[in-house]
C-alpha positions in Angstrom: 1.0 -0.1 3.6 0.8 3.6 3.7 -1.4 5.6 6.0 -4.8 6.5 5.8 -5.8 10.0 5.4 -6.8 11.6 9.0 -10.3 11.8 10.6 -11.1 10.3 13.9 -8.9 10.1 16.2 -8.1 6.4 16.7 -6.4 6.1 13.2 -3.7 8.5 14.3 -3.5 6.6 17.4 -3.2 3.8 15.1 -0.3 4.8 12.8 1.7 5.8 15.8 1.7 2.3 16.3 2.1 1.3 13.4 5.7 3.4 13.0 6.7 1.2 15.8 6.0 -2.1 14.4 7.6 -1.1 10.9 10.6 -2.4 11.4 9.3 -6.1 12.2 7.2 -5.7 9.0 8.4 -7.8 5.7 6.5 -8.7 2.6 4.0 -9.0 1.6 3.3 -6.1 4.2 6.7 -4.4 2.9 7.4 -4.3 -1.0 10.3 -7.0 -1.9 13.3 -6.0 -4.0 11.5 -7.6 -7.3 8.5 -5.5 -6.7 10.9 -2.8 -5.9 12.2 -3.1 -9.5 8.5 -3.4 -10.8 8.1 0.4 -9.8 11.7 1.6 -11.0 11.3 -0.6 -14.5 7.9 1.1 -15.1 8.9 4.9 -13.7 11.7 4.1 -16.5 9.9 4.2 -18.7 7.4 6.5 -18.3 7.2 9.9 -21.2 8.6 12.2 -18.3 11.8 9.8 -18.3 12.4 9.5 -21.4 12.8 13.8 -21.6 15.2 15.5 -20.9 13.6 17.9 -18.5 12.6 17.5 -14.8 10.5 14.0 -13.2 7.9 15.8 -10.4 6.6 12.3 -8.4 4.2 11.9 -5.7 4.7 9.5 -3.1 1.5 7.9 -1.3 2.1 7.5 2.5 5.7 7.5 3.3 7.5 4.1 2.1 11.2 4.0 2.9 11.8 1.7 -0.2 10.1 3.7 -2.9 11.9 6.7 -1.0 15.5 5.4 -1.6 14.8 3.6 -5.1 16.4 3.8 -8.4 14.5 7.3 -9.7 15.8 8.7 -13.2 18.3 11.8 -12.7 16.8 15.3 -12.2 13.7 13.2 -10.7 11.9 15.6 -7.2 9.6 13.1 -5.2 7.6 14.5 -2.6 5.5 12.2 0.6 2.7 13.2 1.7 1.5 11.2 4.8 -1.1 12.1 7.0 0.9 10.6 10.0 3.5 12.6 12.4 4.8 9.5 13.5 4.9 7.7 10.5 6.9 10.9 8.9 9.6 11.0 11.7 9.7 7.0 12.1 10.0 5.3 8.6 11.4 8.3 6.4 14.3 8.5 5.1 15.1 11.7 5.3 14.9 14.2 3.3 17.1 15.8 0.3 17.0 18.9 -1.0 15.8 20.3 -4.1 15.4 15.8 -4.1 12.9 14.7 -1.9 10.6 16.4 0.8 7.7 14.6 2.8 4.6 16.6 4.5 1.6 16.0 6.4 -1.1 15.8 4.6 -4.5 14.1 3.2 -4.1 12.4 0.3 -8.2 13.6 -0.8 -7.0 17.2 -0.4 -4.0 17.2 -2.1 -1.1 19.8 -1.1 0.2 19.8 -5.5 -2.4 22.1 -8.0 -3.6 20.2 -10.2 -1.1 18.7 -13.2 2.0 19.5 -11.7 3.3 15.0 -11.7 4.9 13.2 -13.9 4.2 9.9 -11.7 2.3 8.8 -9.0 2.9 6.4 -6.9 1.5 4.7 -4.3 2.3 0.7 -1.7 -0.9 -0.5 -0.4 -2.7 3.1 -0.1 -5.6 2.2 -1.4 -6.2 -0.5 0.3 -6.2 2.1 3.8 -9.4 3.7 2.2 -13.0 2.9 2.2 -14.2 1.1 -1.1 -15.7 1.8 -3.0 -15.9 6.4 -1.8 -13.0 7.0 -0.9 -11.4 4.6 -3.4 -12.9 6.4 -6.0 -12.4 9.5 -4.4 -8.6 9.7 -4.4 -8.4 7.8 -7.9 -10.0 11.1 -8.9 -7.6 13.4 -7.3 -4.7 11.7 -9.0 -6.6 12.0 -12.0 -6.6 15.5 -12.0 -2.8 15.6 -10.6 -1.5 13.8 -13.0 -0.2 15.3 -16.2 -1.6 14.5 -19.2 1.2 11.6 -19.5 1.8 11.0 -16.5 1.3 7.5 -14.8 0.4 6.2 -11.8 1.7 3.2 -10.4 0.3 0.7 -7.6 1.4 -2.3 -5.6 -2.1 -3.1 -4.1 -4.0 -5.7 -1.7 -6.4 -7.8 -4.1 -8.6 -10.7 -2.9 -8.1 -14.0 -4.7 -10.5 -15.7 -7.2 -12.3 -17.6 -4.6 -12.1 -16.5 -0.9 -10.9 -18.0 1.7 -12.4 -19.0 5.0 -10.0 -17.7 8.3 -10.4 -21.7 9.3 -8.1 -22.3 5.7 -6.0 -20.0 7.0 -5.4 -21.4 10.6 -5.2 -24.7 9.0 -2.2 -23.6 6.9 -0.5 -22.6 9.9 -0.7 -25.6 11.6 0.6 -27.3 8.7 3.7 -24.5 8.8 2.9 -23.3 5.0 3.0 -20.0 5.2 5.8 -18.7 4.6 6.2 -15.4 7.7 4.1 -14.2 9.6 3.4 -10.8 7.7 1.7 -13.7 5.1 -0.6 -15.2 7.4 -1.5 -11.7 8.5 -2.4 -10.7 5.2 -4.5 -13.4 4.4 -6.0 -13.6 7.9 -7.0 -10.2 7.5 -8.8 -10.5 3.7 -10.8 -13.8 4.6 -12.0 -12.7 7.6 -13.4 -9.6 5.5 -17.2 -10.0 4.5 -17.2 -7.3 2.0 -15.0 -5.2 0.5 -17.7 -2.5 1.2 -17.2 -3.9 4.6 -13.7 -3.7 4.9 -12.5 -5.6 7.6 -11.2 -3.7 11.4 -7.4 -4.7 12.5 -9.1 -5.5 15.7 -11.0 -8.1 14.8 -8.3 -10.3 13.6 -6.5 -9.4 16.7 -9.7 -11.0 19.1 -9.1 -14.0 16.4 -5.5 -14.5 16.9 -5.7 -13.3 20.8 -8.7 -16.0 21.0 -6.9 -18.8 19.6 -4.2 -18.4 22.2 -1.8 -19.9 19.5 1.9 -21.1 21.7 4.3 -19.7 20.2 6.3 -22.7 20.5 4.0 -24.1 18.0 4.3 -21.4 14.7 7.1 -21.5 12.4 10.9 -21.0 12.5 12.9 -19.1 10.0 12.3 -15.2 8.4 9.5 -13.6 8.9 8.7 -15.8 12.3 10.5 -13.7 14.8 9.4 -12.9 17.6 9.3 -9.4 16.6 7.8 -10.2 13.8 4.3 -11.9 15.6 4.3 -9.0 18.4 3.2 -6.9 15.0 -0.3 -8.1 15.4 -0.5 -6.4 18.9 -0.7 -2.8 17.3 -4.0 -4.6 15.9 -5.5 -4.7 19.8 -8.8 -2.1 20.0 -7.9 -0.4 16.8 -11.0 0.6 15.0 -9.5 1.4 11.6 -10.5 -0.9 8.5 -8.8 -2.2 5.8 -10.3 -3.1 2.6 -9.9 -6.0 0.2 -11.0 -5.9 -3.2 -10.4 -8.6 -5.9 -8.4 -7.7 -8.6 -11.9 -7.2 -10.6 -13.5 -4.6 -8.0 -10.3 -2.3 -7.8 -9.9 -2.0 -11.7 -13.4 -1.2 -11.6 -12.9 2.1 -9.8 -9.8 3.1 -11.2 -11.1 2.6 -14.7 -12.6 5.2 -15.5 -10.3 7.8 -15.0 -7.4 5.4 -16.0 -6.5 3.1 -18.9 -3.7 0.1 -17.6 -0.7 -0.2 -19.0 0.8 -3.5 -17.1 0.3 -5.8 -14.4 3.7 -7.3 -12.9 3.4 -10.1 -10.1 6.1 -10.8 -7.5 7.5 -15.1 -6.6 6.7 -14.7 -3.5 3.7 -16.8 -2.3 2.1 -13.9 -2.1 3.0 -12.6 -5.2 -0.6 -12.8 -6.5 -2.3 -11.1 -4.1 -0.1 -7.9 -4.5 -0.2 -7.0 -7.4 2.2 -3.6 -9.1 -0.4 -2.4 -11.2 0.6 0.0 -13.6 -2.2 3.2 -15.0 -2.0 6.5 -17.6 -4.9 9.0 -17.8 -7.8 8.3 -20.1 -8.0 10.7 -22.7 -11.0 10.9 -21.9 -10.1 12.3 -18.4 -6.7 13.5 -19.4 -5.5 17.5 -18.1 -3.6 19.8 -20.1 0.1 19.7 -19.6 
């Protein structure tokens, strides 16, 4: 997930901890190779990539898999993230003329209108309040894009049927969850009362801590290493809130500004909850090239 725009001080401290935990994260909390493939394909097929000129892209956050993925020739990528700790710990490094990172607020971008052929993000909207900040970011992105630009988003969305936390813990006890990362995402979603309320990460930590689950009872294998399980400690006493709308609810906010080109879902067990969406500007909101 990318870092949300600044406000209060606790947000900064959460993202500082998140930066420390990032190396221990894996899919679905980071994009899989398959999902990066969806993004690469969308950009390769975009109007700007089909022309001989430069392609200007903006990354919401500092997702290293996106920064380092295959980009068309003559691409330049700017990443924007509010957390200096994230830019220092996660960003794979600036490349003169090719990619750079700046600290900034997504709702007050350090870019001019109609300056991007691609805006891309991984879980970026989920860091914002629904629907107000979702709507504000959608509008901001619509201004940044060229008329034929695209928005590429991997989103975290609720399933059609809202899970109960007890169902998630029951699957954990059965050993049927692929990784602690998948468990944590499912628990976040299950504990959220509504997308408007969101879910504070400390509530999920308290739920986990109250259970006092013995490490020996957890599954073994990739995604269940001690370092992965310990990432939940970064939720402790943090007021940061994530929002998880359904896909229909996410579309409701985005579609006034964008037209959906495609939706792709990975084959991992959380693929349906992490679709990769590609949009172009609606003709009624498109800007001059």
